[in-house]
Biotite code that builds the C-alpha atoms (Angstrom):
import biotite.structure as struc

atoms = struc.array([
    struc.Atom([-3.830, 24.367, -26.421], chain_id="A", res_id=1, res_name="MET", atom_name="CA", element="C"),
    struc.Atom([-1.676, 21.683, -24.254], chain_id="A", res_id=2, res_name="ASN", atom_name="CA", element="C"),
    struc.Atom([0.440, 19.428, -26.313], chain_id="A", res_id=3, res_name="ASP", atom_name="CA", element="C"),
    struc.Atom([0.368, 15.458, -26.238], chain_id="A", res_id=4, res_name="VAL", atom_name="CA", element="C"),
    struc.Atom([3.404, 15.301, -23.707], chain_id="A", res_id=5, res_name="ASN", atom_name="CA", element="C"),
    struc.Atom([1.320, 17.262, -21.288], chain_id="A", res_id=6, res_name="HIS", atom_name="CA", element="C"),
    struc.Atom([-1.374, 14.709, -21.045], chain_id="A", res_id=7, res_name="TYR", atom_name="CA", element="C"),
    struc.Atom([1.263, 11.597, -21.060], chain_id="A", res_id=8, res_name="LEU", atom_name="CA", element="C"),
    struc.Atom([2.768, 13.205, -18.108], chain_id="A", res_id=9, res_name="GLN", atom_name="CA", element="C"),
    struc.Atom([-0.792, 13.702, -16.130], chain_id="A", res_id=10, res_name="LEU", atom_name="CA", element="C"),
    struc.Atom([-1.688, 10.044, -16.993], chain_id="A", res_id=11, res_name="ALA", atom_name="CA", element="C"),
    struc.Atom([1.754, 8.639, -16.176], chain_id="A", res_id=12, res_name="GLU", atom_name="CA", element="C"),
    struc.Atom([1.753, 10.862, -13.086], chain_id="A", res_id=13, res_name="LYS", atom_name="CA", element="C"),
    struc.Atom([-1.836, 9.388, -11.906], chain_id="A", res_id=14, res_name="LYS", atom_name="CA", element="C"),
    struc.Atom([-0.743, 5.346, -12.970], chain_id="A", res_id=15, res_name="MET", atom_name="CA", element="C"),
    struc.Atom([2.437, 5.597, -11.159], chain_id="A", res_id=16, res_name="ASN", atom_name="CA", element="C"),
    struc.Atom([0.229, 6.846, -7.941], chain_id="A", res_id=17, res_name="GLU", atom_name="CA", element="C"),
    struc.Atom([-2.079, 3.969, -8.588], chain_id="A", res_id=18, res_name="ALA", atom_name="CA", element="C"),
    struc.Atom([1.018, 1.679, -8.348], chain_id="A", res_id=19, res_name="ALA", atom_name="CA", element="C"),
    struc.Atom([2.884, 3.224, -5.364], chain_id="A", res_id=20, res_name="ASP", atom_name="CA", element="C"),
    struc.Atom([-0.658, 3.415, -3.303], chain_id="A", res_id=21, res_name="TYR", atom_name="CA", element="C"),
    struc.Atom([-0.896, -0.550, -4.389], chain_id="A", res_id=22, res_name="LEU", atom_name="CA", element="C"),
    struc.Atom([2.484, -1.229, -2.852], chain_id="A", res_id=23, res_name="GLU", atom_name="CA", element="C"),
    struc.Atom([1.739, 0.587, 0.268], chain_id="A", res_id=24, res_name="ASP", atom_name="CA", element="C"),
    struc.Atom([-1.677, -0.850, 0.769], chain_id="A", res_id=25, res_name="ALA", atom_name="CA", element="C"),
    struc.Atom([-0.146, -4.411, 0.345], chain_id="A", res_id=26, res_name="LEU", atom_name="CA", element="C"),
    struc.Atom([2.670, -3.998, 2.706], chain_id="A", res_id=27, res_name="ALA", atom_name="CA", element="C"),
    struc.Atom([0.413, -3.662, 5.461], chain_id="A", res_id=28, res_name="HIS", atom_name="CA", element="C"),
    struc.Atom([-1.426, -6.817, 4.904], chain_id="A", res_id=29, res_name="ILE", atom_name="CA", element="C"),
    struc.Atom([0.030, -9.527, 7.055], chain_id="A", res_id=30, res_name="ARG", atom_name="CA", element="C"),
    struc.Atom([1.228, -12.450, 5.091], chain_id="A", res_id=31, res_name="ALA", atom_name="CA", element="C"),
    struc.Atom([2.454, -14.519, 8.291], chain_id="A", res_id=32, res_name="GLY", atom_name="CA", element="C"),
    struc.Atom([5.958, -13.133, 8.344], chain_id="A", res_id=33, res_name="LYS", atom_name="CA", element="C"),
    struc.Atom([6.851, -10.381, 10.660], chain_id="A", res_id=34, res_name="ALA", atom_name="CA", element="C"),
    struc.Atom([6.645, -6.650, 9.298], chain_id="A", res_id=35, res_name="ASN", atom_name="CA", element="C"),
    struc.Atom([6.992, -3.720, 11.202], chain_id="A", res_id=36, res_name="VAL", atom_name="CA", element="C"),
    struc.Atom([4.701, -2.083, 8.615], chain_id="A", res_id=37, res_name="LYS", atom_name="CA", element="C"),
    struc.Atom([1.581, -3.809, 9.964], chain_id="A", res_id=38, res_name="ILE", atom_name="CA", element="C"),
    struc.Atom([1.838, -1.345, 13.193], chain_id="A", res_id=39, res_name="LEU", atom_name="CA", element="C"),
    struc.Atom([2.025, 1.588, 11.092], chain_id="A", res_id=40, res_name="ASP", atom_name="CA", element="C"),
    struc.Atom([-1.446, 2.852, 11.916], chain_id="A", res_id=41, res_name="GLY", atom_name="CA", element="C"),
    struc.Atom([-0.954, 2.508, 15.594], chain_id="A", res_id=42, res_name="ILE", atom_name="CA", element="C"),
    struc.Atom([-1.102, 5.818, 17.443], chain_id="A", res_id=43, res_name="ARG", atom_name="CA", element="C"),
    struc.Atom([-0.110, 5.885, 20.893], chain_id="A", res_id=44, res_name="VAL", atom_name="CA", element="C"),
    struc.Atom([-1.243, 8.441, 23.592], chain_id="A", res_id=45, res_name="ASP", atom_name="CA", element="C"),
    struc.Atom([1.814, 9.967, 24.880], chain_id="A", res_id=46, res_name="ALA", atom_name="CA", element="C"),
    struc.Atom([3.008, 13.231, 26.487], chain_id="A", res_id=47, res_name="TYR", atom_name="CA", element="C"),
    struc.Atom([-0.638, 14.576, 25.669], chain_id="A", res_id=48, res_name="GLY", atom_name="CA", element="C"),
    struc.Atom([-0.922, 13.684, 22.233], chain_id="A", res_id=49, res_name="SER", atom_name="CA", element="C"),
    struc.Atom([-1.707, 10.683, 20.019], chain_id="A", res_id=50, res_name="LYS", atom_name="CA", element="C"),
    struc.Atom([1.937, 9.765, 18.594], chain_id="A", res_id=51, res_name="MET", atom_name="CA", element="C"),
    struc.Atom([2.963, 7.504, 16.039], chain_id="A", res_id=52, res_name="PRO", atom_name="CA", element="C"),
    struc.Atom([4.089, 3.795, 17.465], chain_id="A", res_id=53, res_name="LEU", atom_name="CA", element="C"),
    struc.Atom([7.487, 4.465, 15.811], chain_id="A", res_id=54, res_name="ASN", atom_name="CA", element="C"),
    struc.Atom([8.041, 7.950, 17.627], chain_id="A", res_id=55, res_name="ASN", atom_name="CA", element="C"),
    struc.Atom([7.845, 6.462, 20.919], chain_id="A", res_id=56, res_name="VAL", atom_name="CA", element="C"),
    struc.Atom([9.843, 3.324, 20.352], chain_id="A", res_id=57, res_name="ALA", atom_name="CA", element="C"),
    struc.Atom([12.124, 0.924, 18.592], chain_id="A", res_id=58, res_name="ASN", atom_name="CA", element="C"),
    struc.Atom([10.461, -1.175, 16.410], chain_id="A", res_id=59, res_name="VAL", atom_name="CA", element="C"),
    struc.Atom([12.258, -4.161, 14.983], chain_id="A", res_id=60, res_name="ALA", atom_name="CA", element="C"),
    struc.Atom([11.646, -8.049, 13.591], chain_id="A", res_id=61, res_name="CYS", atom_name="CA", element="C"),
    struc.Atom([14.618, -9.860, 15.243], chain_id="A", res_id=62, res_name="PRO", atom_name="CA", element="C"),
    struc.Atom([13.095, -13.010, 13.200], chain_id="A", res_id=63, res_name="ASP", atom_name="CA", element="C"),
    struc.Atom([10.683, -13.692, 10.756], chain_id="A", res_id=64, res_name="ALA", atom_name="CA", element="C"),
    struc.Atom([7.797, -14.657, 13.014], chain_id="A", res_id=65, res_name="ARG", atom_name="CA", element="C"),
    struc.Atom([8.373, -11.915, 15.784], chain_id="A", res_id=66, res_name="THR", atom_name="CA", element="C"),
    struc.Atom([8.235, -8.025, 15.939], chain_id="A", res_id=67, res_name="ILE", atom_name="CA", element="C"),
    struc.Atom([9.954, -6.506, 19.072], chain_id="A", res_id=68, res_name="ALA", atom_name="CA", element="C"),
    struc.Atom([8.965, -3.145, 20.429], chain_id="A", res_id=69, res_name="ILE", atom_name="CA", element="C"),
    struc.Atom([11.115, -1.353, 23.031], chain_id="A", res_id=70, res_name="THR", atom_name="CA", element="C"),
    struc.Atom([10.252, 1.855, 24.125], chain_id="A", res_id=71, res_name="PRO", atom_name="CA", element="C"),
    struc.Atom([12.250, 4.673, 25.021], chain_id="A", res_id=72, res_name="TRP", atom_name="CA", element="C"),
    struc.Atom([10.566, 5.684, 27.991], chain_id="A", res_id=73, res_name="ASP", atom_name="CA", element="C"),
    struc.Atom([9.805, 2.493, 30.157], chain_id="A", res_id=74, res_name="LYS", atom_name="CA", element="C"),
    struc.Atom([6.749, 3.863, 31.813], chain_id="A", res_id=75, res_name="SER", atom_name="CA", element="C"),
    struc.Atom([5.340, 3.618, 28.049], chain_id="A", res_id=76, res_name="MET", atom_name="CA", element="C"),
    struc.Atom([5.021, 0.012, 28.006], chain_id="A", res_id=77, res_name="ILE", atom_name="CA", element="C"),
    struc.Atom([1.377, -0.384, 29.550], chain_id="A", res_id=78, res_name="LYS", atom_name="CA", element="C"),
    struc.Atom([0.191, 2.600, 27.138], chain_id="A", res_id=79, res_name="VAL", atom_name="CA", element="C"),
    struc.Atom([1.848, 1.020, 23.731], chain_id="A", res_id=80, res_name="ILE", atom_name="CA", element="C"),
    struc.Atom([0.593, -2.543, 24.838], chain_id="A", res_id=81, res_name="GLU", atom_name="CA", element="C"),
    struc.Atom([-3.226, -0.836, 25.348], chain_id="A", res_id=82, res_name="LYS", atom_name="CA", element="C"),
    struc.Atom([-2.723, 0.653, 21.700], chain_id="A", res_id=83, res_name="ALA", atom_name="CA", element="C"),
    struc.Atom([-1.928, -2.557, 20.086], chain_id="A", res_id=84, res_name="ILE", atom_name="CA", element="C"),
    struc.Atom([-4.553, -4.322, 21.740], chain_id="A", res_id=85, res_name="ILE", atom_name="CA", element="C"),
    struc.Atom([-7.086, -2.035, 20.778], chain_id="A", res_id=86, res_name="ASP", atom_name="CA", element="C"),
    struc.Atom([-5.742, -1.814, 17.399], chain_id="A", res_id=87, res_name="SER", atom_name="CA", element="C"),
    struc.Atom([-6.981, -4.040, 14.433], chain_id="A", res_id=88, res_name="ASN", atom_name="CA", element="C"),
    struc.Atom([-3.770, -5.820, 14.174], chain_id="A", res_id=89, res_name="VAL", atom_name="CA", element="C"),
    struc.Atom([-5.419, -8.970, 15.782], chain_id="A", res_id=90, res_name="GLY", atom_name="CA", element="C"),
    struc.Atom([-2.134, -10.184, 17.652], chain_id="A", res_id=91, res_name="ILE", atom_name="CA", element="C"),
    struc.Atom([-1.943, -10.101, 21.351], chain_id="A", res_id=92, res_name="MET", atom_name="CA", element="C"),
    struc.Atom([1.063, -8.547, 22.897], chain_id="A", res_id=93, res_name="PRO", atom_name="CA", element="C"),
    struc.Atom([3.622, -10.170, 25.320], chain_id="A", res_id=94, res_name="GLU", atom_name="CA", element="C"),
    struc.Atom([4.994, -7.488, 27.978], chain_id="A", res_id=95, res_name="ASN", atom_name="CA", element="C"),
    struc.Atom([8.225, -8.730, 30.003], chain_id="A", res_id=96, res_name="ASN", atom_name="CA", element="C"),
    struc.Atom([8.732, -5.191, 31.728], chain_id="A", res_id=97, res_name="GLY", atom_name="CA", element="C"),
    struc.Atom([11.588, -4.034, 29.340], chain_id="A", res_id=98, res_name="GLU", atom_name="CA", element="C"),
    struc.Atom([9.961, -4.716, 25.801], chain_id="A", res_id=99, res_name="MET", atom_name="CA", element="C"),
    struc.Atom([6.702, -5.764, 23.989], chain_id="A", res_id=100, res_name="ILE", atom_name="CA", element="C"),
    struc.Atom([6.813, -8.848, 21.685], chain_id="A", res_id=101, res_name="ARG", atom_name="CA", element="C"),
    struc.Atom([4.262, -9.679, 18.949], chain_id="A", res_id=102, res_name="LEU", atom_name="CA", element="C"),
    struc.Atom([4.567, -13.163, 17.911], chain_id="A", res_id=103, res_name="ASN", atom_name="CA", element="C"),
    struc.Atom([3.231, -13.711, 14.518], chain_id="A", res_id=104, res_name="ILE", atom_name="CA", element="C"),
    struc.Atom([1.159, -16.911, 14.365], chain_id="A", res_id=105, res_name="PRO", atom_name="CA", element="C"),
    struc.Atom([1.146, -19.019, 11.220], chain_id="A", res_id=106, res_name="PRO", atom_name="CA", element="C"),
    struc.Atom([-2.164, -18.207, 8.864], chain_id="A", res_id=107, res_name="LEU", atom_name="CA", element="C"),
    struc.Atom([-4.664, -20.626, 8.551], chain_id="A", res_id=108, res_name="THR", atom_name="CA", element="C"),
    struc.Atom([-5.728, -21.715, 4.928], chain_id="A", res_id=109, res_name="GLU", atom_name="CA", element="C"),
    struc.Atom([-8.918, -19.781, 5.217], chain_id="A", res_id=110, res_name="GLU", atom_name="CA", element="C"),
    struc.Atom([-6.991, -16.600, 6.368], chain_id="A", res_id=111, res_name="ARG", atom_name="CA", element="C"),
    struc.Atom([-4.495, -16.951, 3.574], chain_id="A", res_id=112, res_name="ARG", atom_name="CA", element="C"),
    struc.Atom([-7.477, -17.166, 1.201], chain_id="A", res_id=113, res_name="LYS", atom_name="CA", element="C"),
    struc.Atom([-9.260, -14.095, 2.549], chain_id="A", res_id=114, res_name="GLN", atom_name="CA", element="C"),
    struc.Atom([-5.891, -12.060, 2.510], chain_id="A", res_id=115, res_name="LEU", atom_name="CA", element="C"),
    struc.Atom([-5.303, -13.056, -1.194], chain_id="A", res_id=116, res_name="VAL", atom_name="CA", element="C"),
    struc.Atom([-9.053, -12.006, -1.888], chain_id="A", res_id=117, res_name="LYS", atom_name="CA", element="C"),
    struc.Atom([-8.310, -8.488, 0.192], chain_id="A", res_id=118, res_name="ASP", atom_name="CA", element="C"),
    struc.Atom([-5.129, -8.065, -1.935], chain_id="A", res_id=119, res_name="SER", atom_name="CA", element="C"),
    struc.Atom([-6.970, -8.584, -5.111], chain_id="A", res_id=120, res_name="LYS", atom_name="CA", element="C"),
    struc.Atom([-9.584, -5.880, -4.372], chain_id="A", res_id=121, res_name="ALA", atom_name="CA", element="C"),
    struc.Atom([-6.873, -3.441, -3.782], chain_id="A", res_id=122, res_name="GLU", atom_name="CA", element="C"),
    struc.Atom([-5.374, -4.242, -6.927], chain_id="A", res_id=123, res_name="ALA", atom_name="CA", element="C"),
    struc.Atom([-8.650, -3.727, -8.710], chain_id="A", res_id=124, res_name="GLU", atom_name="CA", element="C"),
    struc.Atom([-8.765, -0.553, -7.018], chain_id="A", res_id=125, res_name="LYS", atom_name="CA", element="C"),
    struc.Atom([-5.348, 0.414, -8.299], chain_id="A", res_id=126, res_name="ALA", atom_name="CA", element="C"),
    struc.Atom([-6.582, -0.683, -11.936], chain_id="A", res_id=127, res_name="LYS", atom_name="CA", element="C"),
    struc.Atom([-9.443, 1.728, -11.991], chain_id="A", res_id=128, res_name="VAL", atom_name="CA", element="C"),
    struc.Atom([-7.120, 4.599, -10.916], chain_id="A", res_id=129, res_name="SER", atom_name="CA", element="C"),
    struc.Atom([-4.884, 3.465, -14.004], chain_id="A", res_id=130, res_name="VAL", atom_name="CA", element="C"),
    struc.Atom([-7.932, 3.133, -16.298], chain_id="A", res_id=131, res_name="ARG", atom_name="CA", element="C"),
    struc.Atom([-9.301, 6.503, -14.977], chain_id="A", res_id=132, res_name="ASN", atom_name="CA", element="C"),
    struc.Atom([-5.930, 8.075, -16.001], chain_id="A", res_id=133, res_name="GLY", atom_name="CA", element="C"),
    struc.Atom([-6.213, 6.783, -19.486], chain_id="A", res_id=134, res_name="ARG", atom_name="CA", element="C"),
    struc.Atom([-9.778, 8.272, -19.807], chain_id="A", res_id=135, res_name="ARG", atom_name="CA", element="C"),
    struc.Atom([-9.035, 11.592, -18.411], chain_id="A", res_id=136, res_name="GLU", atom_name="CA", element="C"),
    struc.Atom([-5.914, 11.894, -20.931], chain_id="A", res_id=137, res_name="ALA", atom_name="CA", element="C"),
    struc.Atom([-8.096, 10.798, -24.207], chain_id="A", res_id=138, res_name="ILE", atom_name="CA", element="C"),
    struc.Atom([-10.949, 13.192, -23.074], chain_id="A", res_id=139, res_name="GLU", atom_name="CA", element="C"),
    struc.Atom([-8.054, 15.909, -22.755], chain_id="A", res_id=140, res_name="GLY", atom_name="CA", element="C"),
    struc.Atom([-6.348, 14.959, -26.085], chain_id="A", res_id=141, res_name="LEU", atom_name="CA", element="C"),
    struc.Atom([-9.960, 14.900, -27.757], chain_id="A", res_id=142, res_name="LYS", atom_name="CA", element="C"),
    struc.Atom([-10.703, 18.221, -26.249], chain_id="A", res_id=143, res_name="LYS", atom_name="CA", element="C"),
    struc.Atom([-7.520, 19.560, -27.761], chain_id="A", res_id=144, res_name="ALA", atom_name="CA", element="C"),
    struc.Atom([-8.489, 18.248, -31.216], chain_id="A", res_id=145, res_name="VAL", atom_name="CA", element="C"),
    struc.Atom([-11.551, 20.843, -31.072], chain_id="A", res_id=146, res_name="LYS", atom_name="CA", element="C"),
    struc.Atom([-9.051, 23.593, -30.152], chain_id="A", res_id=147, res_name="GLU", atom_name="CA", element="C"),
    struc.Atom([-6.609, 22.824, -33.334], chain_id="A", res_id=148, res_name="GLY", atom_name="CA", element="C"),
    struc.Atom([-4.621, 20.054, -32.518], chain_id="A", res_id=149, res_name="MET", atom_name="CA", element="C"),
    struc.Atom([-4.327, 17.627, -35.781], chain_id="A", res_id=150, res_name="PRO", atom_name="CA", element="C"),
    struc.Atom([-6.313, 14.410, -35.337], chain_id="A", res_id=151, res_name="GLU", atom_name="CA", element="C"),
    struc.Atom([-3.219, 12.300, -36.463], chain_id="A", res_id=152, res_name="ASP", atom_name="CA", element="C"),
    struc.Atom([-1.229, 13.819, -33.550], chain_id="A", res_id=153, res_name="VAL", atom_name="CA", element="C"),
    struc.Atom([-4.142, 12.824, -31.221], chain_id="A", res_id=154, res_name="GLU", atom_name="CA", element="C"),
    struc.Atom([-4.553, 9.342, -32.547], chain_id="A", res_id=155, res_name="LYS", atom_name="CA", element="C"),
    struc.Atom([-0.800, 8.802, -31.971], chain_id="A", res_id=156, res_name="ASP", atom_name="CA", element="C"),
    struc.Atom([-0.980, 10.287, -28.395], chain_id="A", res_id=157, res_name="GLY", atom_name="CA", element="C"),
    struc.Atom([-3.887, 7.893, -27.704], chain_id="A", res_id=158, res_name="GLU", atom_name="CA", element="C"),
    struc.Atom([-1.870, 5.025, -28.708], chain_id="A", res_id=159, res_name="ASP", atom_name="CA", element="C"),
    struc.Atom([0.944, 6.187, -26.550], chain_id="A", res_id=160, res_name="LYS", atom_name="CA", element="C"),
    struc.Atom([-1.834, 6.649, -23.550], chain_id="A", res_id=161, res_name="VAL", atom_name="CA", element="C"),
    struc.Atom([-2.809, 2.918, -24.387], chain_id="A", res_id=162, res_name="GLN", atom_name="CA", element="C"),
    struc.Atom([0.872, 1.589, -24.014], chain_id="A", res_id=163, res_name="LYS", atom_name="CA", element="C"),
    struc.Atom([1.240, 3.682, -20.664], chain_id="A", res_id=164, res_name="LEU", atom_name="CA", element="C"),
    struc.Atom([-1.995, 2.021, -19.575], chain_id="A", res_id=165, res_name="HIS", atom_name="CA", element="C"),
    struc.Atom([-0.783, -1.652, -20.499], chain_id="A", res_id=166, res_name="ASP", atom_name="CA", element="C"),
    struc.Atom([2.337, -0.709, -18.922], chain_id="A", res_id=167, res_name="LYS", atom_name="CA", element="C"),
    struc.Atom([1.101, -0.165, -15.246], chain_id="A", res_id=168, res_name="TYR", atom_name="CA", element="C"),
    struc.Atom([-1.707, -2.706, -15.865], chain_id="A", res_id=169, res_name="LEU", atom_name="CA", element="C"),
    struc.Atom([1.056, -5.210, -15.993], chain_id="A", res_id=170, res_name="LYS", atom_name="CA", element="C"),
    struc.Atom([2.885, -3.833, -13.052], chain_id="A", res_id=171, res_name="LYS", atom_name="CA", element="C"),
    struc.Atom([-0.013, -3.789, -10.756], chain_id="A", res_id=172, res_name="ILE", atom_name="CA", element="C"),
    struc.Atom([-0.389, -7.595, -11.954], chain_id="A", res_id=173, res_name="ASP", atom_name="CA", element="C"),
    struc.Atom([3.184, -8.126, -11.022], chain_id="A", res_id=174, res_name="GLU", atom_name="CA", element="C"),
    struc.Atom([2.937, -6.519, -7.477], chain_id="A", res_id=175, res_name="ILE", atom_name="CA", element="C"),
    struc.Atom([-0.296, -8.504, -6.830], chain_id="A", res_id=176, res_name="PHE", atom_name="CA", element="C"),
    struc.Atom([1.184, -11.773, -7.685], chain_id="A", res_id=177, res_name="ALA", atom_name="CA", element="C"),
    struc.Atom([4.606, -11.335, -5.783], chain_id="A", res_id=178, res_name="ALA", atom_name="CA", element="C"),
    struc.Atom([1.930, -10.457, -2.755], chain_id="A", res_id=179, res_name="LYS", atom_name="CA", element="C"),
    struc.Atom([-0.416, -13.489, -3.467], chain_id="A", res_id=180, res_name="GLU", atom_name="CA", element="C"),
    struc.Atom([2.926, -15.676, -3.629], chain_id="A", res_id=181, res_name="LYS", atom_name="CA", element="C"),
    struc.Atom([3.947, -14.551, -0.352], chain_id="A", res_id=182, res_name="GLU", atom_name="CA", element="C"),
    struc.Atom([0.575, -14.979, 1.504], chain_id="A", res_id=183, res_name="ILE", atom_name="CA", element="C"),
    struc.Atom([0.202, -18.283, -0.327], chain_id="A", res_id=184, res_name="LEU", atom_name="CA", element="C"),
    struc.Atom([3.830, -19.685, 0.895], chain_id="A", res_id=185, res_name="THR", atom_name="CA", element="C"),
    struc.Atom([3.631, -21.914, 4.088], chain_id="A", res_id=186, res_name="VAL", atom_name="CA", element="C"),
])
């Protein structure tokens, strides 16, 4: 028979993973400011295999509206440029023979609203994961009652799981609110 702490730890682990996933997913959503994370999914054909962009070039943000990509091997410029064009980043690279620049255009009002909607969808996915963690913990506690756990211990465990649930939903709302503010700031 597992004790209450076992179920609480499992629930908290799942809820924390949901919050971490949300932070990572929202970091990949472009909000009008230069952010190197928008290039994380790009793979470049280099030396016979597909490699992440940051393995073949230095990627940096010299200012709030520009991403600079400096390949370590100058012969890779065309390959990197093609990988960026083929990706879903939606920004045309500028190549000067030494480095590639991505100028981040300001977002239109319509695009901002769409990005907020996308962010909200990601936040909802994270909330569903938190709720699933709560449900699984409560089901485990109910099963433990059948195996001999006292009912009052189970009820206390359910209260603790609910507090964890509320804490993580609040954290997800805060993460989403921060991203929404970032997107809507002109």
